[in-house]
N, C-alpha and C positions, 0 to 999 in steps of 0.2 A: 503493499499499499505507500502510494506516494502522495504525502501532502506537504504543502508549505505550512510556516507556522502561522499564517493567517486563516488557513483552513480547517486546522486541529478543533473541533467542537469543544465546548465547555463539558460536555459529558463522554468524551473519548476515554474508553479504558484500555490502559497499557497492558493489562493482563489477558483479557477476554480478545483483544485485538491481535496478540502473540508478539507484541512488541516484546515484553519482558516475559520472564516464567518466576517461579516463586523465589528462586534465590535470585533472580534479579530485582525484585522486590526488596530484599535486604540488602544488596550492593546498593540499590537507589537512596535508601534510608540514609545510607550510612555516608552516602557521597552528598546528601542535601545537608546533615547535620555538618560534615566538614566543612563546607561550602559557606552554609550561613551563619556557623557556630551556633547553632540551636540544638536543644536535646528535644526531639518529637517525642511527645505524649501520645501513644498510639491508643490508649483509651479515650482520648478526645476526639478520635475520628472512627466513623463508622468503618466497617472492614471495606468496604465498596470503594470508600472513599480514597483510601488510600492508593489504589491504582488510577482513579479518574483524574484526568488534567485540572478541571476546574476547581475542584475543592480541595484538592493537594495545592494548587497554588495559592488558594485564598489563606490555606493553614499556615504554610511557610511564611506568607507575607504578614501574617498576625503574629506568627510567634517571633519572627524578626523584629517587628515593631516592638514587642512586650520585653526584648532583652537590655 
């Protein structure tokens, strides 16, 4: 699937679309924590939201502004 950044919908699911697998989720979380210097509290996210672009981006933005 080829999409430009402007074409990726808010509800695009990285796991269901095959972009990442379960191990990739762990790698992604680690990379996000390192890049944004945040500690992700996964209890604050619905399980589905961890792999959906929009909810994940909003969570990262909110977490980054709280630190």
